[in-house]
matplotlib code that plots the C-alpha trace (Angstrom):
import matplotlib.pyplot as plt

x = [0.0, 1.0, 0.6, -2.1, -0.2, -3.3, -5.1, -8.1, -8.0, -10.0, -8.5, -9.8, -8.0, -4.7, -5.2, -5.8, -2.7, -0.6, -1.9, -1.2, 2.3, 3.0, 1.6, 4.0, 6.9, 5.9, 6.0, 9.3, 11.0, 10.7, 12.6, 16.2, 17.3, 19.0, 16.0, 13.6, 15.8, 15.7, 11.9, 11.5, 13.6, 11.5, 8.3, 9.5, 10.5, 7.0, 5.4, 7.5, 6.5, 2.8, 3.3, 4.9, 1.9, -0.6, -1.9, -1.8, -4.2, -5.6, -9.2, -9.9, -10.4, -8.5, -5.0, -2.9, 0.2, 3.5, 7.1]
y = [0.0, 3.6, 6.3, 8.9, 12.1, 14.2, 15.7, 17.9, 20.1, 23.1, 26.3, 25.4, 21.9, 23.6, 26.1, 23.2, 21.4, 24.6, 25.2, 21.6, 21.8, 25.1, 23.7, 20.7, 23.1, 24.9, 21.7, 20.6, 23.9, 22.6, 19.5, 20.5, 17.1, 16.8, 14.8, 17.6, 20.1, 17.9, 17.6, 21.3, 21.8, 19.3, 21.0, 24.4, 23.2, 21.7, 24.9, 26.8, 24.4, 24.9, 28.7, 28.6, 26.7, 29.4, 31.7, 35.3, 37.8, 41.3, 42.0, 43.8, 47.5, 47.9, 49.2, 47.8, 49.8, 48.6, 48.9]
z = [0.0, -0.7, 1.8, 1.1, -0.1, -0.7, 2.3, 2.3, 5.4, 6.3, 7.6, 11.0, 10.8, 10.0, 12.8, 15.3, 14.1, 14.4, 17.9, 19.0, 17.6, 19.4, 22.6, 22.3, 21.8, 25.0, 26.9, 25.4, 26.6, 30.1, 29.2, 28.2, 26.9, 23.5, 22.1, 23.2, 21.3, 18.2, 18.4, 18.8, 15.7, 13.8, 14.9, 14.0, 10.5, 10.1, 11.2, 8.7, 5.9, 6.9, 6.9, 3.5, 2.0, 3.1, 0.4, 1.7, 0.1, 0.7, 0.1, -3.2, -3.0, 0.3, 0.7, 3.4, 3.8, 5.2, 5.1]

ax = plt.figure().add_subplot(projection="3d")
ax.plot(x, y, z, "-o")
ax.set_aspect("equal")
plt.show()
């Protein structure tokens, strides 16, 4: 069998996943072992990949200044 590589997740699903991962990082900071540091790095990398998959947009007709 091949693993399923296509997932259909709602925005809320992704939000829950991100919240759970951030919560896990918070708990790992209280455990300064080398394996905890590795897990934190893995989770941060995953959160980065999730962030990079998001499509950012601005509503039409509205100017949002910055920089």
